[in-house]
C-alpha positions, 0 to 999 in steps of 0.5 A: 836303554834308548827307545827309538820311536817315541816321536810325535807324528801330528798327534800320534805316538809311534811305539818304540823299538828297543835298541841297545846302547853303551853308557857309563854308570855314575861310578864309571862302569860300562852298562847297557840294558836290553828289553825282552819283547812281550811275545817271548817274556814268559818263555825267556823267564822260564829259560833264563830267569828274567822277563823284562830286560837283560843287563850288561855291566863291565868294569870302568877299566875296560877300554872303549873298544873292548867294551863295545866288542863285549857289548856286541857279543852280549847283544848278539847272544841275547838276540839269538836267545830271543830268536830261538825262543820265537822259532820254538814258539812257531813249532818244530814244523815243516821245511820250505823249498826255495819257491815255497819260502818266496811264496810265504814271503809274498803272503806276509807282504800282502798281510802286512801292507793290507793291515796298514794301507787303509790308515797308513798314517804319516810318511815319516812313520815308514821312513822311520821303519826303514831307518831302524832296519838299516841301523840293525844292518850296520850296528853290530858289524860296524859296517853295512851287511846288506840284505841277503840279495844285495851285492856285498863283498864282505859277508855278514857275520852270524851275529849280525845276521841273527840280529837283523833277523830279530829286528825283521821279526819285530818290525814286521810283526812276523811272529804275529803273522805266523801265529795267525796263519798257523804256520809251523816252520823248522829253524832252518826254514824260519831263517830262510823266510826271514832273510827274504822278508828282510827285503820285502820289509823295505818294499812294504815300507816304501809302498805304505809311504806312497799310500800315506802320500795318497798314492793308491796306484796298483802295487805290482810287488805282489806279482813277483811272488809265486803262488803259495797255498796257506798251510792249515792251522794246527787243529786243537786237540781239545785236551789240556795236559791234565785231561790228556792224563785222564784220557790216557788212563781211561784207554790204557788202564795202567797199574795204580802204582804208575798212576800214583807215580805220574800224577805229580808229573801231570799236575806240574805240566798242567801248571806250567802250560796252564790252560793250553791245548796240548796241540800248542805245546812245541818241542821248544816248550818241552825243552823249556819245561825240562830245564826246570825239573832237576832240583836238589831233591830231584836227580837227573835220573829221576827226571829222565826215568819218571818225569820225561818218560811220563810226558813222552808216553802220554803225548806219544799216545796223543800223537798215535791217536791223531790228536796232535801232529807229533810228540813234542817230548820225543828225544827230550832228556836231561844230561845225567852226570857221573853216577854217585860212587857205589859204597856197598852191594845192594844185598843185605849184609849178614848182620842185617838179615839176621836182625830182620829174621830174628825179629820175625819171631820176637814177641809183639809189644801191644796189640796188633792185627792178626794179618799184620803179625803174619806179615812180619812173621812170614813175608821176610822169610818167603822173600829170603828163600824165593827171591820174590818181590815184597809186593808179590808176597804180601798179596799171596792167598792161601790157595796160592800154596799147593803140594806138587805131585812129586811131594814138595810144596810150591807157591804160585805168584799170579796177577790174579792175586794182585799185580805182577811186574810184566803180568807173567805168573810163575810157580816156585818151589818152597825151601824145606826150611820154610816148611820146617818153620810151619809155613804150610800149617799157617797157610792151612789155618787161614784156609782161603783168601789173603794171608797178609791183609784183611780183605774185609777191612774198611777202605777208602773208595774213590771213583777218580781214575787219576787218584786210585786207592792204594791196594792193601797189599801195597800198604802192607809192603810199605808197613814192613819197610817202616818196621825194618827201618825201625829195627835198625837196618837204616843204611839208605844205600839198600832197600829194606824190602827189595834187598831180599831179591839181591840177597837171594840171587847172590846167595844162589850164585855162590851156591852154584845154582844155574843162572836160568834157575835163578832167573826163573825164581825171580821172574827175570827174562833175558834177550837171549832167544836160546833161553826160551828153549831152556826154561826150567821146570818147577821140578828142575827148580826144586832140585836146584833149591836143595843147594841153596844154604839156610839162613842160620840164626 
């Protein structure tokens, strides 16, 4: 990599501008190196895996002309990446009208000349800057592409324009200017602005060369620019990614399961954007983080449904509450490839449910707490005959079972007992096979309170809302899953607990139980407005439940 600018100007050294040149390696291969500018190294490493420099290498057998052509394409690609990362750092902000773009370029001109004119150095310093800009205009295209406002019969190629813009950004310290002023531009606006600054950079170099020679006559260049009001800085939110998570929890009071599931997401965000205020996180930053999430142990579906959804919800809350101007994660997702082939249905096969239900009445080896024995005995059966979620059953209380005035027994699934997805309570009738097995006698024997966990058991207490204690009925549900796997129901394509819902609905459908009845048992809803007019009563459900076949062991 050849460095231009390590030249001595009467005791001073001008910092180098990295340029790419084609060379031969000792074995004859073509090679080149391109340095990554400091302002984008961190973002470049996240996106492309390297931070200091990119390397070009081609076999010695390649002709000189072909090697140069491939180098031009490669160099344009790297330059485009750098420019895109810089644009992302500026943010997904506002666009600019023609007048505003020229006004902003005038602001840059005054800023750039003003920071150098008191100590401009030697005239050669500004001649050197002009030379570098001219070299950028000619090098890629093999011909002068000119500034945008020059007469040129041969239009610049997109690769050449990208390279010139990147050179203008570096020579003119444009990223520093935009950062100090708090400007946030769209990519299109940034391109327009840089094209105008290209011409202003020539003028600024000429003006500073005059200052270096002692000519401090008034500079009339600024008179050509329209007045432009400085855009306000982005107001800091006063929140990091982790404190955003805490603030969102404090207001929204989500379920403990959601907090526990999303905690890892915000730990990762806090590490990735270490110490940064959430107001500085741009859409480009969000895309960079997204690119790190899919791993051999984390699928694209999980990334979309958990990781990106968590970030989108919390940052959306911050935008809604005017803590940040917009949600940088809005619209961010990863491409989901072709789904894995379906190898089986999600209901239990006959041999699987028989293994589980037979085990519910098998003798227990060793000592076991009464509520744990009760959970093994009854939870699978209740799930099998009601289609309830396992967590809805493990939280049941004795008072949730009552006799209907028509004589049949009913079970109420209510958020009062713990949690219910959607927060909607429902009442379902009990199958006669549950009654025959003695479920009601067991419930009446408990009297009141939880059936499947000890309400007075010793439990960990924590005041940290970001790390809530798992509810006892959740722990019991998970214990049952481990138990079922231990029985030999180990197929990873089914859930050891949730498969009961699929089993119930499929058996109910095969028994010709109405769809609206099946939905009512499971607490499912539809988007069909007409279904609201046909909500079944518990009496309707009890009558249809007579069609549901017994689990014959």
